[in-house]
NUKE-637035 format. One record per residue: z, x, y of N, C-alpha, C, O in turn; residue in three letters; chain; residue number from 1. Coordinates in Angstrom, 3 decimals, decimal comma. Each point is the difference from the previous one (the first is absolute). Layout:
NUKE-637035
> n_up; n_east; n_north; ca_up; ca_east; ca_north; c_up; c_east; c_north; o_up; o_east; o_north; residu; chaine; num
> Z; X; Y; Z; X; Y; Z; X; Y; Z; X; Y; ALA; A; NUM
...
END
This chain:
NUKE-637035
> n_up; n_east; n_north; ca_up; ca_east; ca_north; c_up; c_east; c_north; o_up; o_east; o_north; residu; chaine; num
> 25,609; -5,080; -0,947; -1,454; -0,140; -0,009; -0,592; 0,721; 1,198; 0,517; -0,076; 1,115; MET; A; 1
> -1,599; 0,768; -1,368; -0,653; 0,777; 1,051; -0,726; -0,929; 0,974; -0,585; -1,008; -0,396; ALA; A; 2
> 0,637; 1,365; 1,652; -0,722; -0,730; 1,028; -1,349; 0,686; 0,205; -0,063; 1,166; 0,388; LEU; A; 3
> -1,013; -1,906; -0,654; -1,354; 0,535; 0,154; -0,620; -0,643; 1,228; -0,064; -1,224; 0,115; VAL; A; 4
> -0,398; 2,079; 0,809; -0,621; -0,471; 1,230; -1,296; 0,769; 0,236; -0,257; 1,027; -0,628; THR; A; 5
> -0,546; -1,546; 1,542; -1,232; 0,663; 0,422; 0,117; 0,342; 1,474; 0,534; -0,781; 0,787; LEU; A; 6
> -1,030; 1,944; -0,421; -0,076; 0,383; 1,399; -1,377; 0,614; 0,230; -0,514; 0,731; -0,847; THR; A; 7
> -0,077; -1,033; 2,001; -1,338; 0,536; 0,274; 0,033; 1,523; 0,028; 0,944; 0,617; 0,492; LYS; A; 8
> -2,004; -0,037; -1,033; -0,132; 1,446; -0,053; -0,103; 0,566; 1,408; -0,734; -0,528; 0,836; LEU; A; 9
> 1,465; 1,597; -0,578; -0,066; 0,683; 1,288; -0,877; 1,246; -0,133; -0,195; 0,528; -1,094; THR; A; 10
> -0,323; -0,078; 2,221; -0,868; 1,187; -0,007; 0,718; 1,216; -0,565; -0,608; 0,804; -0,706; ASP; A; 11
> 1,894; -0,658; 1,007; 0,714; 1,190; -0,468; 0,311; -0,045; -1,494; 0,424; 1,008; -0,565; ASP; A; 12
> -0,623; -2,151; -0,085; 0,235; -0,107; -1,447; -1,313; -0,064; -0,792; 0,011; -0,071; -1,229; ASP; A; 13
> -1,129; 0,097; 1,941; -1,316; -0,154; -0,638; -0,258; 1,056; -1,080; -0,426; -0,340; -1,104; ARG; A; 14
> 0,676; 1,597; 1,409; -0,274; 1,078; -0,951; 0,847; -0,154; -1,263; -0,507; 0,170; -1,109; GLU; A; 15
> 1,789; -0,489; 1,270; 0,860; -0,166; -1,167; -0,424; -1,225; -0,819; 0,073; 0,020; -1,229; GLN; A; 16
> -0,510; -1,072; 1,899; -0,508; -1,204; -0,665; -1,178; 0,375; -0,902; -0,058; -0,417; -1,157; PHE; A; 17
> -0,881; 1,208; 1,691; -1,171; 0,420; -0,768; 0,426; 0,814; -1,220; -0,468; -0,247; -1,112; ILE; A; 18
> 1,353; 1,215; 1,323; 0,468; 0,838; -1,109; 0,745; -0,829; -1,047; -0,212; 0,181; -1,199; LEU; A; 19
> 1,083; -1,088; 1,647; 0,752; -0,852; -0,929; -0,946; -0,884; -0,809; 0,210; -0,218; -1,193; ASP; A; 20
> -1,248; -0,288; 1,850; -0,981; -0,837; -0,686; -0,707; 0,808; -1,081; -0,154; -0,476; -1,125; ASN; A; 21
> -0,275; 1,681; 1,449; -0,698; 0,831; -0,975; 0,905; 0,356; -1,178; -0,453; 0,014; -1,145; GLN; A; 22
> 1,709; 0,271; 1,412; 0,953; 0,303; -1,079; 0,149; -1,199; -0,930; -0,019; 0,153; -1,221; ILE; A; 23
> 0,168; -1,334; 1,792; 0,181; -1,207; -0,812; -1,225; -0,284; -0,860; 0,136; -0,340; -1,175; ALA; A; 24
> -1,340; 0,476; 1,750; -1,213; -0,260; -0,768; -0,205; 1,052; -1,082; -0,419; -0,316; -1,114; PHE; A; 25
> 0,717; 1,568; 1,450; -0,151; 1,070; -0,983; 0,982; -0,214; -1,153; -0,339; 0,251; -1,156; LYS; A; 26
> 1,539; -0,708; 1,462; 1,002; -0,263; -1,029; -0,528; -1,025; -1,016; 0,159; 0,171; -1,208; TYR; A; 27
> -0,789; -1,236; 1,720; -0,542; -1,029; -0,886; -1,065; 0,549; -0,930; -0,034; -0,342; -1,182; GLY; A; 28
> -0,833; 1,190; 1,708; -1,055; 0,583; -0,825; 0,577; 0,983; -1,009; -0,428; 0,025; -1,154; ALA; A; 29
> 1,385; 0,776; 1,572; 0,618; 0,962; -0,911; 0,768; -0,733; -1,100; 0,018; 0,438; -1,150; MET; A; 30
> 0,612; -1,550; 1,509; 0,734; -0,799; -0,982; -0,962; -0,546; -1,058; 0,346; -0,080; -1,179; GLU; A; 31
> -1,550; -0,293; 1,607; -0,990; -0,574; -0,905; -0,749; 1,060; -0,796; -0,185; -0,143; -1,209; GLU; A; 32
> -0,249; 1,211; 1,887; -0,895; 0,963; -0,623; 0,613; 1,364; -0,273; -0,561; 0,779; -0,771; PHE; A; 33
> 1,695; -0,473; 1,382; 0,580; 1,327; -0,133; -0,781; 1,020; 0,811; -0,780; -0,372; 0,877; GLY; A; 34
> 0,976; 1,632; -1,157; -0,620; 1,055; 0,799; -1,506; 0,079; -0,183; -0,668; 0,690; 0,771; VAL; A; 35
> 0,115; -1,366; -1,755; -1,446; 0,054; -0,220; -0,765; -0,915; 0,958; -1,230; -0,020; -0,024; ARG; A; 36
> 1,932; -0,729; 0,859; -0,655; -0,955; 0,883; -0,977; 0,681; 0,948; 0,315; 1,020; 0,612; ASP; A; 37
> -1,499; -1,596; -0,502; -0,995; 0,501; 0,935; -0,536; -1,130; 0,873; -1,130; 0,080; 0,483; GLU; A; 38
> 1,916; -1,122; -0,275; -0,418; -1,152; 0,793; 0,369; 0,208; 1,465; 0,644; -0,854; 0,611; HIS; A; 39
> -1,051; 1,984; -0,052; 0,412; 0,353; 1,343; -1,118; -0,219; 1,002; -1,172; 0,228; -0,303; PHE; A; 40
> 1,539; -0,673; 1,503; -0,974; -0,130; 1,082; -0,242; 1,346; 0,660; -1,137; 0,321; 0,345; GLU; A; 41
> 2,187; 0,475; -0,163; -0,142; 1,273; 0,707; 1,161; 0,919; -0,329; 1,133; -0,460; -0,140; GLU; A; 42
> -1,391; 1,713; 0,018; 1,037; 1,032; -0,113; 1,219; -0,415; -0,809; 1,132; 0,202; 0,440; ASP; A; 43
> -1,348; -0,774; -1,607; 1,125; -0,360; -0,851; 0,734; -1,261; 0,408; 1,089; -0,262; -0,512; GLY; A; 44
> -1,646; -0,527; 1,415; 0,643; -1,239; 0,449; -0,743; -1,206; -0,564; -1,230; -0,050; 0,023; GLU; A; 45
> 1,977; -0,907; -0,522; -0,578; -1,239; -0,517; -0,618; -0,802; 1,135; -1,075; -0,582; -0,152; ILE; A; 46
> 1,754; 0,554; 1,280; -0,503; -0,713; 1,169; -0,146; 1,011; 1,132; 0,937; 0,736; 0,311; ILE; A; 47
> -2,089; -0,706; 0,287; -0,282; 1,019; 1,004; 0,693; -0,298; 1,323; 0,312; -1,147; 0,320; SER; A; 48
> -0,085; 2,200; 0,426; 0,536; -0,125; 1,361; -0,919; -0,907; 0,826; 0,466; -0,844; 0,765; ARG; A; 49
> -1,783; 1,035; -0,935; -0,984; -0,793; 0,748; 0,180; -1,493; -0,295; -0,038; -0,822; 0,915; LYS; A; 50
> 0,232; 0,473; -2,186; 0,189; -1,398; -0,383; 1,263; -0,572; 0,634; -0,020; -1,105; 0,541; THR; A; 51
> 1,109; 1,850; -0,605; 1,274; -0,469; 0,570; -0,106; -0,126; 1,512; 0,413; -1,009; 0,572; ILE; A; 52
> -0,962; 2,025; 0,074; -0,123; -0,036; 1,459; -0,881; -1,152; 0,465; 0,314; -0,663; 0,989; GLU; A; 53
> -1,412; 0,423; -1,694; -0,882; -1,115; 0,339; 0,742; -1,325; -0,136; -0,137; -0,888; 0,842; SER; A; 54
> 0,914; 0,764; -1,896; 0,779; -1,219; -0,214; 0,995; -0,211; 1,138; 0,099; -1,098; 0,548; SER; A; 55
> 0,637; 2,154; -0,193; 0,973; -0,094; 1,098; -0,703; -0,342; 1,309; 0,455; -0,871; 0,742; ILE; A; 56
> -1,569; 1,555; -0,454; -0,708; -0,182; 1,262; -0,616; -1,384; 0,145; -0,147; -0,500; 1,116; ASP; A; 57
> -0,215; -0,123; -2,236; -0,683; -1,298; 0,050; 0,888; -1,176; -0,390; -0,468; -1,136; -0,084; ASN; A; 58
> 1,731; 1,405; -0,150; 0,914; -1,071; -0,396; 1,323; 0,118; 0,715; 0,106; 0,636; 1,049; GLY; A; 59
> 0,900; -1,256; -1,629; 1,369; 0,065; 0,513; 0,854; 0,627; -1,085; 0,119; -0,533; -1,103; THR; A; 60
> 0,475; 1,673; 1,431; 0,786; 0,753; -0,977; 1,490; -0,228; 0,217; 0,480; -0,081; 1,131; ALA; A; 61
> 0,234; -0,018; -2,240; 1,448; -0,186; 0,021; 0,663; 1,016; -0,916; -0,565; 0,399; -1,019; TYR; A; 62
> 1,750; 0,005; 1,388; 0,874; 0,754; -0,885; 0,865; -1,012; -0,728; 0,486; -0,960; 0,598; ARG; A; 63
> -0,297; 1,180; -1,897; 0,949; -0,792; -0,777; 1,325; 0,740; 0,054; 0,076; 1,177; -0,356; ILE; A; 64
> 0,962; -1,864; 0,799; 1,326; 0,596; 0,116; 0,962; -0,677; -0,974; 0,004; -1,222; -0,141; LEU; A; 65
> 0,801; 2,031; -0,519; 1,087; -0,507; -0,831; 1,284; 0,460; 0,671; 0,287; 1,195; 0,068; GLU; A; 66
> 0,478; -2,155; 0,425; 1,228; 0,312; 0,737; -0,259; 1,035; 1,100; 0,804; 0,906; 0,217; ASN; A; 67
> -1,945; -1,059; 0,474; -0,333; 0,861; 1,124; -0,694; 1,304; -0,355; -0,389; 0,739; 0,905; GLY; A; 68
> 0,217; -0,426; -2,180; -0,634; 1,244; -0,433; -1,434; -0,283; -0,474; -0,235; -0,937; -0,763; LYS; A; 69
> -0,716; 1,754; 1,223; -1,404; -0,171; -0,388; -0,166; 0,259; -1,490; 0,328; 1,080; -0,492; ALA; A; 70
> -0,844; -2,087; -0,228; -0,223; 0,116; -1,447; -1,412; -0,423; -0,395; -0,291; -0,174; -1,184; VAL; A; 71
> -0,580; 0,011; 2,168; -1,363; -0,399; -0,305; -0,724; -0,433; 1,250; 0,449; 0,232; 1,122; GLY; A; 72
> -1,582; -0,867; -1,345; -0,781; -0,477; 1,123; -1,096; -0,936; -0,448; -0,287; -0,128; -1,190; GLY; A; 73
> -0,318; -0,521; 2,159; -1,117; -0,898; -0,295; -0,865; -0,142; 1,231; 0,434; 0,246; 1,126; LEU; A; 74
> -1,677; -0,650; -1,368; -0,941; -0,257; 1,087; -0,703; -1,312; -0,310; -0,512; -0,206; -1,100; VAL; A; 75
> 0,499; -0,673; 2,090; -0,721; -1,271; -0,132; -1,108; -0,044; 1,038; 0,085; 0,621; 1,060; VAL; A; 76
> -1,120; -1,367; -1,392; -1,110; -0,224; 0,906; -0,096; -1,503; 0,177; -0,300; -0,731; -0,943; ASN; A; 77
> 0,559; 0,276; 2,160; 0,096; -1,438; 0,279; -1,252; -0,480; 0,725; -0,370; 0,548; 1,039; ILE; A; 78
> -0,280; -1,569; -1,584; -1,148; -0,633; 0,635; 0,504; -1,281; 0,660; 0,188; -1,018; -0,666; ASN; A; 79
> 0,026; 1,078; 1,970; 0,575; -1,129; 0,735; -0,858; -1,260; -0,099; 0,525; -1,113; 0,029; GLU; A; 80
> -1,837; 1,286; -0,146; -0,904; -1,156; -0,039; 0,022; -0,708; -1,354; 0,184; -1,216; -0,057; LYS; A; 81
> -0,370; 1,960; -1,031; -0,113; -0,629; -1,321; 1,325; -0,094; -0,743; 0,155; -0,833; -0,892; THR; A; 82
> 0,802; 1,684; 1,256; 1,282; 0,119; -0,699; -0,198; 0,361; -1,478; 0,835; -0,311; -0,849; GLN; A; 83
> -1,950; 0,967; 0,570; -0,238; 0,630; -1,312; 0,399; 1,452; 0,222; -0,802; 0,808; 0,468; HIS; A; 84
> 2,035; -0,486; -0,803; 0,608; 1,275; 0,362; 0,024; 0,962; -1,182; -0,093; -0,415; -1,155; ASN; A; 85
> 0,218; 1,692; 1,454; -0,109; 1,027; -1,027; 1,213; 0,925; 0,024; 0,403; 0,486; 1,056; HIS; A; 86
> 0,168; -0,253; -2,223; 1,022; 1,021; -0,177; -0,742; 1,274; -0,378; -0,490; 0,127; -1,122; LEU; A; 87
> 0,405; 0,820; 2,061; -0,751; 1,233; -0,241; 0,790; 0,977; -0,860; -0,542; 0,588; -0,936; ASP; A; 88
> 1,805; -0,419; 1,249; 0,855; 0,959; -0,700; 1,398; -0,569; -0,152; 0,499; -0,689; 0,890; LEU; A; 89
> 0,127; 0,977; -2,007; 1,421; -0,280; -0,186; 0,516; 1,054; -0,962; -0,515; 0,152; -1,108; LEU; A; 90
> 1,530; 0,572; 1,539; 0,573; 1,015; -0,872; 1,506; 0,058; 0,177; 0,532; -0,263; 1,079; PHE; A; 91
> 0,133; 0,610; -2,157; 1,439; 0,226; 0,001; 0,225; 1,392; -0,562; -0,622; 0,381; -0,992; VAL; A; 92
> 1,504; 0,374; 1,616; 0,354; 1,334; -0,464; 0,419; -0,072; -1,467; 0,813; -0,850; -0,363; THR; A; 93
> -1,353; 1,725; -0,485; 0,308; -0,068; -1,435; 1,492; -0,064; -0,336; 0,377; -0,672; -0,959; PRO; A; 94
> 0,468; 1,346; 1,717; 1,441; -0,035; -0,284; 0,610; -1,372; 0,279; 1,131; -0,267; -0,406; SER; A; 95
> -1,870; -0,605; 1,095; 0,502; -1,338; 0,315; -0,699; -1,085; -0,826; 0,184; -1,189; 0,263; ALA; A; 96
> -0,979; 1,587; -1,253; -0,682; -0,985; -0,852; 0,996; -0,840; -0,803; 1,130; 0,414; -0,258; HIS; A; 97
> -1,587; -1,595; -0,122; 0,734; -0,918; -0,892; 1,314; -0,487; 0,585; 0,950; -0,265; -0,736; SER; A; 98
> -0,892; 0,147; 2,056; 1,188; -0,517; 0,672; -0,297; -1,284; 0,775; 0,865; -0,524; 0,702; LYS; A; 99
> -2,094; 0,023; -0,835; -0,375; -1,218; 0,709; -0,424; 0,231; 1,441; -0,187; -0,961; 0,747; GLY; A; 100
> 0,034; 2,210; -0,346; -0,335; 0,325; 1,384; -1,421; -0,449; 0,352; -0,214; -0,610; 1,048; ILE; A; 101
> -0,748; 0,905; -1,908; -1,378; -0,403; 0,262; -0,133; -1,510; 0,109; -0,697; -0,505; 0,880; GLY; A; 102
> 1,367; -0,215; -1,773; -0,056; -1,466; 0,029; 0,651; -0,535; 1,272; -0,539; -0,903; 0,640; TYR; A; 103
> 1,689; 1,452; -0,273; 0,682; -0,441; 1,225; -0,875; 0,279; 1,225; -0,058; -0,811; 0,925; ALA; A; 104
> -0,618; 1,959; -0,925; -0,893; 0,332; 1,108; -1,166; -0,990; 0,054; -0,394; -0,451; 1,075; ALA; A; 105
> -0,151; 0,120; -2,252; -1,114; -0,952; -0,032; 0,440; -1,367; 0,513; -0,731; -0,636; 0,760; TRP; A; 106
> 1,901; 0,180; -1,159; 0,502; -1,299; 0,477; 0,171; 0,023; 1,519; -0,221; -1,012; 0,666; LYS; A; 107
> 0,610; 2,148; -0,127; 0,133; 0,145; 1,459; -1,373; -0,091; 0,668; -0,118; -0,601; 1,067; GLU; A; 108
> -0,918; 1,183; -1,671; -1,361; -0,120; 0,537; -0,404; -1,478; 0,038; -0,537; -0,478; 0,999; VAL; A; 109
> 0,798; -0,229; -2,082; -0,344; -1,426; -0,031; 0,762; -0,774; 1,083; -0,535; -0,942; 0,585; GLU; A; 110
> 1,765; 1,335; -0,325; 0,798; -0,667; 1,043; -0,565; 0,298; 1,390; -0,065; -0,891; 0,848; ARG; A; 111
> -0,343; 2,141; -0,613; -0,519; 0,414; 1,309; -1,352; -0,643; 0,301; -0,317; -0,270; 1,158; ILE; A; 112
> -0,477; 0,027; -2,196; -1,353; -0,545; 0,168; -0,140; -1,351; -0,715; -0,780; -0,121; -0,944; TYR; A; 113
> 1,528; -0,891; 1,389; -0,016; -1,297; -0,706; -1,312; -0,762; 0,147; -0,264; -0,923; -0,771; PRO; A; 114
> -0,562; 1,292; 1,747; -1,270; -0,677; 0,226; -1,085; 0,426; -0,978; -1,082; -0,585; -0,015; GLN; A; 115
> 1,358; 1,597; -0,799; -0,992; 0,524; -0,945; -0,433; -1,080; -0,985; 0,828; -0,706; -0,576; THR; A; 116
> -2,132; 0,593; 0,395; -0,549; -0,926; -0,998; -0,193; 0,708; -1,337; 0,324; -0,542; -1,057; ARG; A; 117
> -0,865; 1,781; 1,123; -0,244; 0,781; -1,213; 0,377; 1,455; 0,279; -0,370; 0,569; 1,027; VAL; A; 118
> 1,110; 0,013; -1,958; 0,255; 1,439; 0,007; -0,919; 0,636; -1,032; -0,248; -0,574; -1,060; TRP; A; 119
> -0,251; 1,753; 1,373; -0,851; 0,744; -0,924; 0,503; 1,438; -0,055; 0,489; 0,534; 0,995; GLU; A; 120
> -0,611; 0,082; -2,154; 0,304; 1,422; -0,140; -0,763; 0,543; -1,199; -0,576; -0,763; -0,775; THR; A; 121
> 0,574; 2,074; 0,627; -0,659; 0,672; -1,118; 0,927; 1,082; -0,546; 0,861; 0,514; 0,714; CYS; A; 122
> -1,045; -0,181; -1,973; 0,715; 1,130; -0,583; -0,862; 0,597; -1,111; -0,775; -0,717; -0,634; THR; A; 123
> 0,904; 2,022; 0,394; -0,781; 0,630; -1,066; 0,327; -0,584; -1,375; 1,120; -0,444; -0,254; PRO; A; 124
> -2,110; 0,455; -0,614; 0,145; -0,575; -1,334; 1,140; 0,631; -0,789; 0,582; -0,660; -0,860; TYR; A; 125
> -0,245; 1,930; 1,131; 1,010; 0,691; -0,798; 1,424; -0,231; 0,496; 0,955; 0,401; -0,664; PHE; A; 126
> -0,801; -1,042; 1,824; 1,333; -0,214; 0,564; 0,637; -1,257; -0,604; 0,156; -1,016; 0,677; GLU; A; 127
> 0,205; 1,102; -1,948; 0,561; -1,163; -0,696; 1,279; -0,498; 0,666; 0,280; -1,199; -0,012; THR; A; 128
> 0,480; 2,092; 0,580; 1,220; -0,402; 0,714; -0,363; -0,914; 1,174; 0,650; -1,022; 0,217; ARG; A; 129
> -1,695; 1,394; 0,542; -0,440; -0,812; 1,130; -0,557; -1,345; -0,464; 0,289; -1,038; 0,595; ASN; A; 130
> -1,086; 1,067; -1,656; -0,582; -1,241; -0,510; 1,112; -0,965; -0,398; -0,052; -1,182; 0,341; ILE; A; 131
> 1,047; 1,675; -1,053; 1,163; -0,818; -0,367; 0,676; -0,548; 1,263; 0,313; -1,188; 0,071; HIS; A; 132
> -0,095; 2,038; 0,904; 0,668; -0,396; 1,241; -0,754; -1,129; 0,702; 0,586; -1,032; 0,327; PHE; A; 133
> -1,877; 1,229; -0,098; -0,762; -0,998; 0,746; -0,148; -1,312; -0,758; 0,141; -1,070; 0,592; TYR; A; 134
> -0,421; 1,132; -1,886; -0,235; -1,218; -0,780; 1,307; -0,689; -0,393; 0,184; -1,186; 0,274; VAL; A; 135
> 0,712; 1,917; -0,906; 1,201; -0,604; -0,583; 1,153; -0,184; 0,970; 0,835; -0,881; -0,204; ASN; A; 136
> -0,768; 1,673; 1,235; 1,103; -0,110; 0,961; -0,404; -0,770; 1,259; 0,718; -0,894; 0,448; LYS; A; 137
> -1,873; 1,252; 0,116; -0,377; -0,537; 1,304; -0,924; -1,211; -0,048; -0,225; -0,633; 1,032; CYS; A; 138
> -0,313; 0,293; -2,194; -0,816; -1,197; -0,119; -1,469; 0,154; 0,347; -0,681; -0,999; 0,233; GLY; A; 139
> 0,180; 2,217; -0,194; -1,431; 0,216; 0,219; -0,756; -0,293; -1,291; 0,582; -0,041; -1,084; PHE; A; 140
> -1,878; -0,158; 1,221; -0,887; -0,193; -1,152; -1,112; 1,031; 0,075; -0,523; 0,278; 1,079; HIS; A; 141
> 0,162; 0,285; -2,214; -1,138; 0,912; -0,044; -1,261; -0,849; 0,129; -0,210; -0,939; -0,768; ILE; A; 142
> -0,628; 1,278; 1,750; -1,212; -0,781; 0,233; -1,276; 0,810; -0,171; -1,091; -0,566; -0,051; VAL; A; 143
> 1,221; 1,906; -0,041; -1,200; 0,817; -0,136; 0,396; 1,378; -0,520; 1,102; 0,484; 0,256; GLU; A; 144
> -2,020; 0,137; -0,989; 0,203; 1,363; -0,478; -1,197; 0,828; 0,418; -1,098; -0,166; -0,531; PHE; A; 145
> 1,317; 1,068; 1,495; -1,063; 0,883; 0,466; -0,073; 1,204; -0,924; 1,022; 0,594; -0,344; PHE; A; 146
> -2,242; -0,237; -0,057; -0,228; 1,130; -0,897; -1,456; 0,431; 0,142; -0,716; -0,510; 0,861; ASN; A; 147
> 0,280; 1,432; -1,687; -1,364; 0,529; 0,110; -1,060; -1,087; -0,144; -1,089; 0,131; 0,557; ALA; A; 148
> 1,382; -1,188; -1,285; -0,973; -1,079; -0,206; 0,166; -1,147; 0,997; -0,851; -0,887; 0,079; LYS; A; 149
> 1,939; 0,905; 0,674; 0,264; -1,033; 1,006; 0,707; 0,677; 1,178; 1,228; 0,079; 0,047; HIS; A; 150
> -2,028; 0,402; 0,893; 0,544; 0,795; 1,108; 0,529; -0,881; 1,122; -0,473; -1,115; 0,219; ARG; A; 151
> 1,464; 1,644; 0,483; 0,574; -0,683; 1,155; -1,014; 0,073; 1,140; -0,288; 1,092; 0,490; ASP; A; 152
> -0,261; -2,232; -0,058; -1,019; 0,021; 1,057; 0,552; 0,401; 1,363; -0,773; 0,329; 0,900; PRO; A; 153
> 2,103; -0,349; -0,728; 0,614; 0,336; 1,283; 0,465; 1,449; 0,072; 0,526; 0,430; 1,027; HIS; A; 154
> -0,714; 0,331; -2,111; 0,461; 1,387; -0,053; -1,179; 0,910; -0,332; -0,346; 0,155; -1,171; ASP; A; 155
> -0,277; 0,449; 2,189; -1,180; 0,834; -0,242; 0,301; 1,238; -0,844; -0,908; 0,546; -0,626; PRO; A; 156
> 2,152; -0,095; 0,597; 0,360; 1,172; -0,789; 0,286; -0,351; -1,455; 0,112; 0,896; -0,837; ASP; A; 157
> 0,006; -2,174; 0,524; 0,396; -0,428; -1,347; -1,003; 0,447; -1,059; 0,403; 0,379; -1,100; ALA; A; 158
> -1,679; -0,413; 1,401; -1,005; 0,358; -1,001; 0,216; 1,419; -0,498; -0,059; 0,253; -1,203; ALA; A; 159
> 0,306; 0,667; 2,115; 0,214; 1,395; -0,385; 1,321; 0,143; -0,764; 0,048; 0,676; -1,028; GLU; A; 160
> 1,020; -1,306; 1,522; 1,313; 0,100; -0,634; -0,015; -0,568; -1,414; 0,630; 0,557; -0,899; GLU; A; 161
> -1,341; -1,654; 0,697; 0,036; -0,691; -1,280; -0,853; 0,686; -1,063; 0,148; -0,281; -1,190; GLU; A; 162
> -1,031; 1,168; 1,606; -0,848; 0,654; -0,992; 0,383; 1,457; -0,238; -0,581; 0,653; -0,866; THR; A; 163
> 1,544; -0,135; 1,616; 0,371; 1,408; -0,132; 0,449; 0,325; -1,422; -0,398; 1,025; -0,553; MET; A; 164
> 1,221; -1,885; -0,044; 0,479; 0,274; -1,358; -0,340; -1,136; -0,958; 0,398; 0,017; -1,165; ASP; A; 165
> -1,140; -1,006; 1,669; -0,371; -1,122; -0,848; 1,153; -0,945; -0,296; -0,171; -0,965; -0,745; GLY; A; 166
> 1,339; 1,224; 1,314; 1,176; -0,822; -0,304; 0,551; -0,708; 1,223; 0,989; -0,724; -0,116; MET; A; 167
> -1,594; 0,904; 1,294; 0,528; -0,595; 1,218; -0,012; -1,505; -0,058; -0,766; -0,597; -0,756; GLY; A; 168
> 1,601; -0,007; 1,544; 0,023; -1,447; 0,085; 1,197; -0,471; 0,792; 1,061; 0,624; -0,003; GLY; A; 169
> -1,260; -1,754; 0,691; 1,053; -0,597; 0,816; 0,055; -1,496; -0,281; -1,028; -0,668; -0,104; MET; A; 170
> 2,244; 0,159; -0,017; 0,198; -1,437; -0,077; 0,182; -0,537; 1,406; 0,690; 0,608; 0,819; PHE; A; 171
> -1,307; -1,748; -0,537; 0,213; -0,719; 1,262; 0,828; -1,224; -0,325; -0,285; -0,729; -0,949; ARG; A; 172
> 1,322; 0,514; 1,757; 0,934; -1,111; -0,197; -0,042; -0,921; 1,215; -0,294; 0,429; 1,115; PHE; A; 173
> 0,595; -1,699; -1,355; 0,185; -0,963; 1,097; 1,240; -0,832; -0,282; 0,369; -0,259; -1,146; GLU; A; 174
> 0,252; -0,144; 2,236; 1,103; -0,941; -0,068; -0,245; -1,064; 1,067; 0,039; 0,283; 1,198; LYS; A; 175
> -0,291; -1,507; -1,648; -0,231; -1,114; 0,911; 1,358; -0,543; 0,451; 0,870; -0,291; -0,821; LYS; A; 176
> -0,710; 0,163; 2,123; 1,289; -0,388; 0,567; 0,047; -1,474; 0,397; 1,055; -0,628; -0,083; MET; A; 177
> -2,185; 0,073; 0,512; 0,011; -1,390; 0,494; -1,087; -0,790; -0,664; -0,158; -1,189; 0,278; LYS; A; 178
END
């Protein structure tokens, strides 16, 4: 059995983390839509460098390691006062999918942050693999669907993104811990 651990992201691994994240997100979109996909934030990327960098800069980033080898990453945003915490990003390298790595990494996050009252995260409507993962594996519940008729009040860019092709949308999930 593979040993899955988390280690804090280092400055010298930041660039590779960003590239690995973009590859993983692009893989999910290509798997769903094929080469016709146009759900890109920038220059052919599903998730922009700006989005990833902002997440890293405003949260705590970890590399997901399988037997010491980087196979993914995640970023959490911890609110020490309310303990209503947010999973900003979680990705596993496509070649390591379906091995339980993402779930093991998530369980490690829960172990590291036992004081959490509520976890929250979001994923695009088309990422059925992610929706399955969060709901059926990790125990999250879908609590909101952001779209052109119901915009995310915390994301000023959402209005433009959701109306570009008329198909945009994000599910918001919560997992109550205590």
